[in-house]
C-alpha positions as CSV (number, residue, x, y, z in Angstrom):
1,M,-19.2,26.7,-39.7
2,E,-16.2,27.2,-37.4
3,R,-13.8,29.8,-38.9
4,L,-10.2,28.1,-38.4
5,W,-7.5,28.7,-40.5
6,N,-3.8,27.1,-40.5
7,S,-4.5,24.9,-37.3
8,R,-1.2,24.7,-35.7
9,T,0.4,23.1,-32.6
10,R,3.2,24.8,-30.7
11,A,6.7,23.5,-32.1
12,W,8.7,23.6,-28.9
13,L,12.5,24.5,-29.0
14,V,14.4,21.9,-27.0
15,T,17.8,22.4,-27.7
16,G,20.7,24.3,-26.2
17,S,20.3,28.0,-26.1
18,L,16.9,28.3,-27.4
19,V,15.7,26.4,-24.2
20,A,17.4,29.0,-22.1
21,L,15.5,31.7,-23.7
22,A,12.1,30.2,-24.0
23,A,12.1,29.0,-20.7
24,G,14.3,31.6,-18.7
25,G,17.4,29.3,-18.9
26,A,16.7,26.9,-16.3
27,A,17.4,24.0,-18.3
28,L,21.1,25.5,-18.7
29,A,21.6,27.0,-15.1
30,S,22.5,24.1,-13.3
31,G,25.0,24.6,-10.0
32,E,27.8,25.0,-12.0
33,A,27.3,28.3,-12.9
34,Q,30.0,30.4,-12.4
35,K,28.9,33.7,-10.3
36,S,31.5,36.7,-10.3
37,A,31.6,38.4,-6.8
38,A,31.6,41.9,-8.5
39,K,28.5,44.1,-7.9
40,P,26.5,45.4,-11.0
41,A,26.4,49.4,-11.1
42,V,22.6,49.5,-11.0
43,A,19.7,51.1,-9.3
44,Q,17.6,48.0,-9.3
45,T,19.2,44.6,-10.1
46,H,15.9,42.8,-9.9
47,K,17.8,39.5,-9.2
48,A,15.5,36.6,-8.9
49,Q,14.3,36.1,-5.1
50,A,15.1,32.9,-3.4
51,R,11.5,30.9,-2.9
52,A,10.3,28.3,-0.4
53,P,10.0,25.1,-1.8
54,Q,6.5,25.2,-1.9
55,H,6.4,26.7,-5.5
56,L,4.0,26.2,-8.4
57,P,5.0,23.9,-11.4
58,G,6.9,25.2,-13.9
59,Y,8.8,27.4,-11.2
60,N,11.9,28.9,-12.6
61,P,14.0,31.1,-10.5
62,E,15.7,32.6,-13.7
63,R,12.0,33.3,-15.0
64,N,10.0,32.0,-18.0
65,A,8.3,34.0,-20.7
66,Y,4.5,33.9,-20.5
67,F,2.2,35.7,-22.9
68,G,-1.2,37.1,-22.3
69,D,-3.6,39.8,-23.0
70,L,-5.0,42.6,-20.5
71,H,-7.4,44.2,-22.7
72,V,-10.5,42.4,-23.3
73,H,-14.2,43.4,-23.6
74,T,-17.1,41.0,-23.5
75,K,-21.2,41.8,-23.7
76,L,-20.9,43.7,-20.4
77,S,-19.0,46.6,-22.2
78,F,-21.7,48.9,-23.6
79,D,-20.1,49.0,-27.2
80,A,-19.5,45.3,-27.6
81,Y,-23.2,44.6,-26.7
82,I,-24.4,47.0,-29.0
83,F,-22.5,45.5,-31.8
84,N,-24.2,41.9,-30.9
85,V,-21.4,40.6,-28.5
86,R,-23.1,38.1,-26.4
87,A,-19.8,36.4,-25.0
88,T,-19.3,36.4,-21.4
89,P,-16.0,37.0,-19.1
90,E,-16.3,33.0,-19.0
91,D,-16.4,32.9,-22.7
92,A,-13.1,35.0,-23.0
93,Y,-11.2,32.8,-20.5
94,R,-12.4,29.7,-22.5
95,F,-11.2,31.1,-25.7
96,A,-7.8,32.0,-24.1
97,K,-7.4,28.4,-23.2
98,G,-8.0,27.4,-26.8
99,E,-11.8,26.5,-26.9
100,T,-14.4,27.7,-29.6
101,I,-16.5,30.3,-28.6
102,P,-19.6,32.0,-30.7
103,H,-18.9,35.3,-32.8
104,A,-21.5,38.1,-33.2
105,S,-21.8,37.6,-36.8
106,G,-22.9,33.7,-35.8
107,M,-19.8,31.9,-36.8
108,N,-17.3,30.2,-34.3
109,V,-14.0,31.3,-33.6
110,R,-11.0,30.0,-31.6
111,L,-7.3,30.6,-31.6
112,S,-5.2,29.0,-34.1
113,G,-2.0,29.0,-32.1
114,A,-1.3,27.9,-28.6
115,P,-3.5,29.0,-25.6
116,L,-2.6,32.2,-23.6
117,D,-0.9,32.1,-20.0
118,F,-2.6,35.0,-18.3
119,V,-5.6,37.0,-19.2
120,A,-7.5,39.9,-18.1
121,V,-11.3,41.0,-18.7
122,T,-11.3,44.6,-18.9
123,D,-14.8,45.6,-19.6
124,H,-15.7,49.6,-19.9
125,S,-16.4,50.5,-16.5
126,E,-18.7,53.2,-17.9
127,Y,-22.4,51.9,-18.2
128,I,-20.9,48.3,-17.7
129,G,-23.6,46.0,-18.0
130,A,-26.1,48.6,-18.6
131,M,-26.9,47.4,-22.4
132,E,-27.8,43.9,-21.5
133,E,-30.4,45.3,-19.3
134,A,-31.6,47.6,-21.6
135,N,-32.2,44.9,-24.2
136,D,-34.5,43.3,-21.8
137,P,-38.0,44.0,-22.4
138,A,-39.0,43.7,-18.7
139,S,-36.3,46.4,-17.6
140,P,-37.6,50.0,-17.3
141,I,-34.2,51.3,-19.4
142,S,-35.2,49.2,-22.3
143,K,-38.4,51.9,-22.7
144,L,-35.8,54.9,-22.8
145,P,-35.9,56.8,-26.1
146,I,-32.0,56.9,-26.7
147,V,-32.2,52.9,-26.5
148,Q,-34.6,52.5,-29.7
149,G,-32.4,50.9,-32.7
150,L,-29.6,49.8,-30.5
151,F,-30.4,46.4,-31.4
152,S,-31.3,46.6,-34.8
153,K,-30.3,43.7,-37.3
154,D,-29.0,46.7,-39.8
155,P,-25.5,47.4,-39.1
156,K,-25.9,51.0,-40.0
157,E,-28.4,51.4,-37.7
158,I,-26.4,50.0,-35.3
159,Q,-23.5,52.5,-36.0
160,A,-25.9,55.3,-35.7
161,A,-27.1,54.4,-32.7
162,F,-23.8,53.7,-31.1
163,N,-22.8,57.2,-32.1
164,R,-25.9,58.7,-30.2
165,M,-24.3,56.9,-27.3
166,V,-20.9,58.4,-27.7
167,E,-22.2,61.5,-28.3
168,G,-24.0,61.3,-25.0
169,N,-21.1,60.2,-23.2
170,E,-19.0,63.0,-24.3
171,H,-21.8,65.6,-23.5
172,G,-22.9,63.9,-20.3
173,T,-26.5,63.6,-21.5
174,L,-27.0,59.8,-21.0
175,P,-29.9,59.0,-18.6
176,K,-28.6,58.2,-15.1
177,E,-30.4,54.8,-15.2
178,F,-27.4,53.3,-17.2
179,S,-25.1,53.6,-14.2
180,E,-27.3,52.4,-11.4
181,R,-25.3,50.8,-8.6
182,R,-27.4,47.9,-9.0
183,I,-26.2,47.3,-12.4
184,V,-22.9,48.2,-12.0
185,S,-22.5,46.0,-9.1
186,R,-24.1,42.9,-10.8
187,A,-21.6,43.3,-13.7
188,W,-18.3,43.9,-11.6
189,G,-19.6,40.9,-9.7
190,E,-19.6,38.9,-12.7
191,I,-16.2,39.8,-13.8
192,Q,-14.5,39.0,-10.4
193,D,-16.4,35.4,-10.2
194,A,-15.4,34.4,-13.7
195,A,-11.6,35.4,-12.8
196,A,-11.8,33.4,-9.6
197,R,-13.1,30.2,-11.3
198,N,-10.8,30.1,-14.1
199,Y,-7.8,30.9,-11.9
200,A,-5.4,28.0,-11.8
201,P,-1.9,28.6,-10.5
202,G,0.7,27.2,-12.5
203,R,-1.2,26.9,-15.7
204,F,-3.3,29.8,-16.3
205,T,-3.7,33.2,-14.6
206,T,-6.6,35.5,-14.5
207,F,-6.4,39.2,-13.5
208,V,-9.3,41.3,-12.3
209,G,-9.7,44.3,-14.3
210,Y,-11.7,46.9,-16.1
211,E,-11.3,49.7,-18.5
212,Y,-11.3,53.6,-17.4
213,T,-12.6,55.1,-20.4
214,S,-11.9,59.0,-20.4
215,A,-12.0,60.7,-23.6
216,P,-12.5,64.5,-23.5
217,G,-13.3,66.0,-26.7
218,N,-12.9,62.4,-28.1
219,R,-9.4,62.5,-27.6
220,N,-8.3,59.2,-26.2
221,L,-7.2,59.0,-22.1
222,H,-8.3,55.2,-21.7
223,R,-6.4,53.0,-19.2
224,N,-6.9,49.4,-18.3
225,V,-6.6,49.0,-14.3
226,I,-5.2,45.5,-13.4
227,F,-5.7,44.4,-9.6
228,K,-3.0,42.1,-8.4
229,S,-5.2,39.9,-6.3
230,A,-9.0,39.3,-5.5
231,K,-9.0,42.1,-3.2
232,T,-10.6,44.9,-5.1
233,P,-12.9,47.9,-4.4
234,D,-16.7,47.5,-4.2
235,L,-17.1,49.1,-7.7
236,P,-14.7,50.4,-10.5
237,Y,-13.9,53.9,-10.5
238,S,-14.7,55.3,-13.8
239,A,-14.7,58.4,-16.1
240,L,-18.1,59.1,-15.4
241,A,-16.7,60.5,-11.7
242,S,-14.1,62.3,-13.4
243,N,-12.1,62.2,-16.7
244,N,-9.3,63.4,-15.5
245,P,-6.8,60.5,-15.0
246,E,-5.1,62.2,-12.0
247,D,-8.4,61.5,-10.1
248,L,-8.2,57.8,-11.1
249,W,-4.5,57.7,-9.7
250,K,-5.4,59.3,-6.3
251,T,-8.1,56.8,-5.9
252,M,-5.9,54.0,-6.7
253,D,-3.5,55.3,-3.9
254,E,-6.6,55.4,-1.7
255,W,-7.4,51.9,-2.5
256,R,-3.5,51.1,-1.8
257,G,-4.0,52.5,1.5
258,R,-6.9,50.1,2.2
259,G,-4.5,47.0,1.0
260,V,-6.0,47.1,-2.7
261,E,-3.1,47.1,-5.1
262,A,-3.8,47.8,-8.8
263,L,-1.8,49.7,-11.7
264,A,-3.2,51.7,-14.8
265,I,-2.0,50.7,-18.4
266,P,-2.6,53.7,-20.8
267,H,-3.5,52.6,-24.5
268,N,-4.1,54.1,-28.0
269,S,-1.9,57.2,-27.2
270,N,-2.1,57.1,-31.1
271,G,-5.5,58.4,-30.8
272,S,-5.0,61.3,-28.0
273,D,-4.1,64.1,-30.3
274,G,-1.2,64.7,-28.1
275,L,-3.1,64.6,-24.9
276,M,-1.8,61.1,-23.6
277,F,1.8,62.3,-23.0
278,D,1.2,66.2,-22.8
279,S,3.8,68.5,-21.2
280,V,1.0,70.1,-18.9
281,R,-1.6,68.4,-17.0
282,M,-5.2,68.5,-18.1
283,N,-6.0,71.7,-16.0
284,G,-3.3,73.4,-17.7
285,Q,-0.6,73.5,-14.9
286,P,3.0,72.3,-15.5
287,I,3.9,68.9,-14.5
288,D,5.8,68.8,-11.2
289,K,7.6,66.3,-9.2
290,A,4.4,65.4,-7.1
291,Y,2.5,64.6,-10.8
292,A,5.4,62.5,-11.9
293,E,5.6,60.4,-8.7
294,L,1.8,59.9,-8.6
295,R,1.7,58.7,-12.4
296,M,4.8,56.5,-12.1
297,R,3.3,55.0,-8.8
298,N,0.1,54.2,-10.4
299,E,1.1,53.7,-14.3
300,P,4.4,52.1,-14.8
301,L,3.5,50.3,-18.3
302,V,1.9,51.5,-21.4
303,E,0.2,49.5,-24.1
304,I,2.2,49.9,-27.3
305,S,0.6,48.0,-29.7
306,Q,-3.0,46.8,-30.3
307,I,-5.8,46.3,-32.9
308,K,-6.3,50.0,-33.2
309,G,-2.6,50.8,-34.1
310,T,0.7,50.5,-32.8
311,S,1.8,53.6,-30.8
312,E,5.9,53.3,-30.6
313,T,6.4,56.2,-33.0
314,H,5.3,58.2,-36.2
315,P,7.3,58.7,-39.4
316,S,6.8,62.4,-39.0
317,L,8.5,61.9,-35.0
318,S,11.2,59.5,-36.6
319,P,12.0,60.2,-40.2
320,N,15.2,58.2,-39.9
321,D,13.6,55.1,-38.7
322,E,12.8,53.0,-42.0
323,W,10.4,50.9,-39.9
324,S,8.7,53.6,-38.0
325,N,5.4,53.4,-40.2
326,F,4.1,50.3,-38.8
327,E,0.4,49.9,-38.5
328,I,-0.1,53.7,-38.2
329,M,-3.9,54.6,-37.3
330,D,-3.6,58.4,-36.9
331,R,-7.6,59.0,-36.5
332,Y,-9.5,59.4,-33.1
333,I,-10.7,56.2,-31.8
334,G,-14.3,56.6,-31.8
335,V,-14.7,59.3,-34.2
336,N,-13.9,59.6,-38.0
337,R,-11.6,62.4,-37.5
338,P,-7.8,62.9,-38.2
339,V,-5.2,63.5,-35.5
340,T,-3.3,66.6,-35.8
341,K,-0.9,66.5,-32.9
342,F,1.4,63.5,-33.2
343,H,4.1,64.9,-29.9
344,G,2.3,63.5,-26.9
345,S,0.9,60.9,-28.7
346,Y,3.4,58.4,-29.2
347,V,5.6,56.3,-26.7
348,R,9.3,57.0,-27.9
349,E,8.6,60.7,-28.0
350,A,7.2,60.5,-24.5
351,L,10.4,58.5,-23.5
352,K,12.5,61.5,-24.9
353,D,10.2,64.0,-23.0
354,G,10.6,62.0,-19.8
355,I,14.3,62.0,-19.9
356,A,14.7,65.7,-21.0
357,M,12.4,66.6,-18.0
358,Q,14.5,64.4,-15.7
359,E,17.6,66.4,-17.0
360,A,16.3,69.7,-16.3
361,K,13.7,69.4,-13.3
362,G,14.6,66.3,-11.7
363,F,11.7,64.1,-12.4
364,N,10.5,61.6,-15.1
365,P,6.5,61.4,-15.7
366,F,7.0,59.1,-18.7
367,K,9.3,56.2,-17.5
368,F,7.3,53.2,-19.1
369,G,7.8,49.9,-19.5
370,F,6.0,48.0,-22.6
371,I,2.9,45.5,-23.1
372,G,1.1,44.7,-26.1
373,S,-2.4,43.7,-25.9
374,T,-5.5,43.1,-28.2
375,D,-8.6,45.2,-27.3
376,T,-10.7,42.7,-28.7
377,H,-14.5,43.5,-28.3
378,N,-15.1,39.9,-29.3
379,A,-14.3,38.3,-25.9
380,A,-11.4,36.8,-27.8
381,P,-8.3,37.5,-26.0
382,G,-4.8,36.8,-28.3
383,S,-6.9,37.1,-31.5
384,A,-3.9,39.0,-33.0
385,E,-3.4,36.4,-35.6
386,E,-2.9,37.8,-39.2
387,R,-4.0,34.3,-41.0
388,N,-7.1,34.0,-38.8
389,F,-8.0,37.9,-38.0
390,F,-11.8,38.6,-37.5
391,S,-11.2,42.2,-36.4
392,K,-12.8,43.8,-33.3
393,V,-16.3,44.9,-32.9
394,G,-18.7,42.2,-33.2
395,R,-20.8,41.8,-36.8
396,I,-19.9,45.4,-37.7
397,D,-16.4,44.4,-39.0
398,A,-17.0,40.7,-39.1
399,T,-16.5,40.2,-42.8
400,A,-13.8,41.1,-45.1
401,A,-16.2,43.3,-47.2
402,Q,-17.1,45.2,-44.0
403,R,-13.3,45.5,-43.3
404,G,-12.8,46.7,-46.8
405,S,-9.9,44.2,-47.7
406,V,-12.0,42.7,-50.3
407,P,-14.1,45.0,-53.2
408,P,-17.9,45.5,-52.0
409,N,-20.9,43.8,-53.2
410,G,-19.0,40.8,-54.9
411,A,-17.0,42.8,-57.2
412,K,-14.0,41.0,-58.6
413,S,-11.8,44.1,-59.3
414,W,-11.1,47.4,-57.3
415,D,-12.0,49.5,-60.4
416,G,-14.3,52.4,-59.7
417,V,-14.5,51.5,-56.1
418,D,-14.5,54.5,-53.7
419,M,-11.6,54.8,-51.7
420,D,-12.5,57.8,-49.8
421,P,-10.8,57.8,-46.3
422,K,-14.2,58.8,-44.9
423,N,-16.0,55.8,-45.7
424,A,-17.1,53.3,-42.8
425,A,-14.6,50.8,-43.7
426,A,-11.6,53.1,-43.9
427,R,-11.5,52.8,-40.2
428,F,-11.4,49.2,-40.0
429,Q,-8.8,48.7,-42.7
430,S,-6.1,50.7,-40.6
431,W,-6.6,48.1,-37.7
432,G,-4.0,45.8,-37.2
433,A,-3.9,42.2,-36.0
434,S,-2.0,42.7,-32.7
435,G,-1.0,42.5,-30.1
436,L,0.2,40.5,-27.1
437,A,1.8,41.4,-23.6
438,G,5.0,39.2,-22.6
439,V,6.4,39.0,-19.1
440,W,9.4,37.5,-17.4
441,A,8.3,35.6,-14.0
442,E,9.2,32.8,-12.1
443,E,6.0,31.3,-12.2
444,N,2.5,31.6,-13.7
445,S,0.6,33.0,-10.6
446,R,-0.9,36.2,-10.1
447,E,1.8,37.2,-7.5
448,S,4.9,36.7,-9.8
449,I,3.2,37.9,-13.1
450,Y,1.7,41.0,-11.3
451,A,5.5,41.7,-9.8
452,A,7.0,41.2,-13.4
453,L,4.4,44.1,-14.6
454,R,5.5,46.3,-11.5
455,R,9.2,46.0,-12.1
456,K,8.7,46.4,-16.2
457,E,10.5,43.2,-16.9
458,T,7.8,43.1,-19.8
459,F,7.8,43.5,-23.4
460,A,5.1,43.7,-26.2
461,T,4.7,41.8,-29.7
462,S,2.5,42.6,-32.7
463,G,1.2,39.2,-32.1
464,P,3.4,36.4,-32.7
465,R,5.2,35.0,-29.6
466,I,8.5,36.2,-30.0
467,R,10.5,36.0,-27.0
468,V,12.8,38.9,-25.9
469,R,15.6,39.4,-23.3
470,F,17.5,42.5,-22.8
471,F,20.2,43.1,-20.1
472,A,22.8,45.8,-19.4
473,S,25.6,45.8,-17.6
474,Y,29.6,47.1,-17.2
475,D,30.7,43.5,-16.1
476,F,29.6,40.7,-18.4
477,P,31.9,38.2,-19.1
478,A,33.9,38.8,-22.4
479,D,32.4,35.3,-23.5
480,L,28.6,36.0,-22.6
481,A,27.0,35.4,-25.7
482,G,28.0,32.2,-26.1
483,R,28.1,30.7,-22.6
484,S,25.5,28.0,-21.4
485,D,24.8,29.9,-18.3
486,L,24.1,33.1,-20.0
487,V,20.7,34.3,-18.1
488,T,22.4,33.2,-14.6
489,Q,25.6,35.6,-15.7
490,A,23.1,38.3,-17.0
491,Y,21.1,38.6,-13.7
492,G,24.2,38.2,-11.7
493,H,26.0,40.9,-13.5
494,G,23.6,43.3,-15.0
495,V,20.0,44.8,-14.8
496,P,17.3,43.5,-17.2
497,M,14.5,45.4,-19.2
498,G,12.8,48.2,-16.8
499,G,15.7,48.7,-14.6
500,D,18.1,51.8,-14.2
501,L,21.7,51.4,-15.0
502,L,23.9,54.0,-13.0
503,P,27.5,55.3,-14.0
504,S,30.7,53.1,-13.4
505,K,33.8,55.4,-13.6
506,G,33.3,56.5,-17.3
507,K,33.0,52.8,-18.6
508,A,30.6,52.2,-21.4
509,P,27.9,49.6,-20.8
510,K,27.2,46.1,-22.5
511,F,23.8,45.4,-23.6
512,L,23.1,41.7,-23.8
513,V,20.0,41.2,-27.0
514,W,18.5,38.1,-27.2
515,G,15.2,37.5,-29.6
516,V,13.8,33.7,-30.4
517,R,11.4,33.3,-33.0
518,D,7.6,32.2,-32.4
519,P,7.7,28.7,-34.1
520,S,4.5,29.2,-35.4
521,S,5.2,32.5,-37.0
522,G,8.0,34.0,-39.4
523,Y,12.0,33.8,-39.1
524,L,13.8,36.8,-37.7
525,Q,15.4,39.4,-39.9
526,R,17.5,41.7,-37.4
527,A,17.5,42.9,-33.9
528,Q,17.8,46.6,-33.2
529,I,18.6,48.9,-30.2
530,V,16.5,52.0,-30.2
531,K,18.4,54.9,-28.0
532,G,17.1,57.9,-26.9
533,W,19.7,60.5,-25.2
534,I,19.9,64.1,-24.0
535,E,22.6,66.3,-25.9
536,N,23.0,69.7,-25.1
537,G,19.6,69.8,-23.3
538,V,17.9,68.5,-26.5
539,A,16.5,64.9,-26.8
540,K,17.5,62.9,-29.9
541,E,17.1,59.2,-31.0
542,R,18.9,56.7,-33.2
543,V,18.1,53.1,-34.3
544,F,21.2,50.6,-34.3
545,D,20.9,47.1,-36.1
546,V,23.0,45.2,-33.8
547,A,22.5,41.4,-34.9
548,C,21.6,40.4,-38.5
549,S,20.3,37.2,-39.9
550,D,21.7,34.7,-42.6
551,H,25.4,35.2,-41.2
552,L,25.1,38.8,-42.8
553,T,27.8,41.1,-41.7
554,L,26.8,44.1,-39.8
555,D,27.7,47.6,-41.4
556,T,29.4,49.7,-38.1
557,A,29.4,52.9,-40.4
558,T,25.6,52.8,-40.8
559,W,24.6,50.6,-38.2
560,R,22.5,48.6,-40.7
561,C,22.3,45.0,-41.4
562,P,22.2,44.1,-45.1
563,A,18.9,43.2,-47.3
564,N,18.7,39.4,-46.5
565,G,16.5,38.9,-49.7
566,A,13.4,37.7,-47.8
567,S,10.1,38.5,-49.3
568,V,6.7,37.1,-49.8
569,D,4.6,35.5,-52.8
570,L,1.6,37.7,-52.8
571,T,-0.4,35.0,-54.8
572,T,0.0,32.3,-51.9
573,C,1.6,34.3,-49.2
574,E,4.2,31.8,-49.0
575,P,7.3,33.6,-47.6
576,T,11.0,33.1,-49.4
577,R,12.5,30.1,-48.0
578,F,15.5,29.7,-45.8
579,K,16.0,33.2,-45.1
580,G,15.9,34.7,-41.6
581,D,17.0,33.2,-38.3
582,V,15.5,31.1,-35.4
583,E,17.4,33.3,-32.9
584,L,19.3,36.6,-32.7
585,R,21.7,37.0,-29.9
586,T,24.5,39.4,-29.4
587,V,26.5,41.4,-26.9
588,W,26.7,45.1,-28.1
589,T,28.5,48.3,-26.6
590,D,26.9,51.8,-27.6
591,P,29.6,53.4,-30.0
592,T,28.0,57.0,-29.4
593,F,28.0,56.8,-25.4
594,N,28.8,59.5,-23.5
595,P,29.0,59.0,-19.6
596,R,27.4,62.2,-18.9
597,Q,24.3,62.1,-21.2
598,R,21.0,60.7,-19.7
599,A,19.7,58.1,-22.1
600,F,17.3,55.2,-22.4
601,Y,17.6,51.8,-24.5
602,Y,15.1,49.3,-25.9
603,V,15.2,46.5,-28.1
604,R,13.1,46.0,-31.3
605,V,13.0,42.8,-33.1
606,L,11.8,42.6,-36.5
607,E,10.5,39.2,-38.5
608,N,10.9,39.0,-42.3
609,P,7.9,40.3,-44.4
610,S,4.7,38.3,-44.2
611,C,1.3,38.6,-45.3
612,R,-0.9,41.2,-43.8
613,W,-4.5,40.0,-42.5
614,S,-5.8,42.2,-45.5
615,T,-4.1,40.1,-48.1
616,W,-5.1,37.1,-46.4
617,D,-8.9,38.1,-46.9
618,A,-8.2,38.9,-50.5
619,L,-6.3,35.8,-51.1
620,R,-9.3,33.6,-49.5
621,N,-11.7,35.8,-51.7
622,G,-9.8,35.3,-55.0
623,T,-9.5,39.0,-55.7
624,P,-6.5,41.6,-55.6
625,P,-5.8,43.0,-52.3
626,N,-6.9,46.6,-51.6
627,P,-4.4,48.8,-53.3
628,T,-4.7,51.4,-50.7
629,L,-3.4,48.9,-48.2
630,P,-0.1,47.5,-47.2
631,T,0.3,43.8,-48.6
632,T,2.8,43.0,-46.0
633,I,4.1,43.7,-42.8
634,M,7.4,42.7,-40.5
635,E,5.8,41.5,-37.2
636,R,8.1,42.5,-34.3
637,A,8.6,42.5,-30.6
638,W,9.7,45.4,-28.4
639,S,11.4,45.1,-24.9
640,S,10.8,47.6,-22.2
641,P,13.7,50.2,-21.9
642,I,16.6,50.3,-19.7
643,W,17.4,53.9,-18.6
644,Y,20.9,55.2,-18.1
645,E,21.1,57.3,-15.3
646,P,24.4,59.7,-15.2
647,K,24.1,60.3,-11.5
648,A,24.1,58.1,-8.8
């Protein structure tokens, strides 16, 4: 039976200011817009560029919001194939466009929401395509001892076989036959061919990509490599050649010298045990300017949220942030081992370390924009839906009982159930139905979306298609928040997310914050600005509420919104009615601004509480939610930062 809950169609917002945000403002930005001659004090204005008349359908010089997934695995990934996934890159694109595909467990799956705008299939480059060949009795690889048991019907035997593969990969003991050029070339060609067939400029964009899967000591240093065009290297550069990301970046520089443009996106820093954003290089040498430039040239973005946890911040790093404990997975990625080093593992702390290095040494290796993506291993891009969650790794976690969200063995209560965090289901319980990548781009094409990724005019969400815009300027009109030509004014006077704001004679900058809800998800509760800054050589942080729902008055003494009274009925998962807003929009000035202090700012928009996927599982099963798991979550979106640079 096809698995599809809560089938929905997209409800488009068609009035006034909402159209301007959802579609970048084209509907409101007629030739009547007033433009000031004053130039913004910015290092990069990122103004929309003029385009020849041969633009694509939907072209908007003030940019549209597009949603996609840049982290998708299919049967070509060795782990996905072991977990019985047989869906192809072609299937992944079909799923993204709203079609039904088969799941490894035998059911059918599809998106319950709208199709995606862009996708990259990013199969592991290590042993890519090898497991499919190992399952072919005619192949010599199928006779290798390590292959035996990989394709059992017993999930426990599959997991044991997978663990052997992980261990062999870590110690370099896997047979060389798994990496034969013939196998890699065939799989790499399949990825490129599927991207070429499904690319429909103006309607649906595909990117050629892959995952570089470095995990020294099981500490996560994974990256997704996304190519700008169909021009790619003959073979992907993998962690089998080197597990040091510096070597990947140097290889990308070499590609660029041959006209092959690409960028890398690290993910799951939460599972790196402090290694992803370490203060030293892998060889123990200090980070220097050359390292920072190499990294930023090749790695402008970071994946901040996905199924295996959200990496914005950790409660131990941000004790004054009441919303920091969101979908935290603080265990290693492939091994059930606790993370012990949180500093170096989370993005907000990396941003702080980056401006501290800029202050002290004159370079910043951690100047990242944000995206989200799923890391689905079911060839199911965009499957970040709480109510429609079918998890991540094929038939290993396909059922609610396997995920630990309902009592095992058909029990109707949790009495006497072993809640040991070392249990197999514990890993799946901490996984979240997240995330999505958002970009602001002129049109739905590789060129336009890739340019948005490069300039970091990107945002991340935990699944819902919340739209976020964020600009900074010293010269915004006083009535900006209420103007019909708001987007024109914002680009004309300011810098969007991803850019640098330079000083302007001691004036405090103004920030335009604008979020609009996903019509198929919850209402918005509050918009916040997260600030990090350097004070007396020390990096600090603070979270400011800047816009409140329900006409509530912001307390500027604490910079917190009052509670709006939104809750969830856990017996039905119905939210409180008539709480929250469709949009939150404001212009905010930092009351703590010091023109001599280097800083960064980013927006976080929070929805009202809603049921977590594990609660939806329990509700459908007619059993109580797992008492060790959160019953509700607050879905959210994050803009990329804007950096304030006190020196021109």
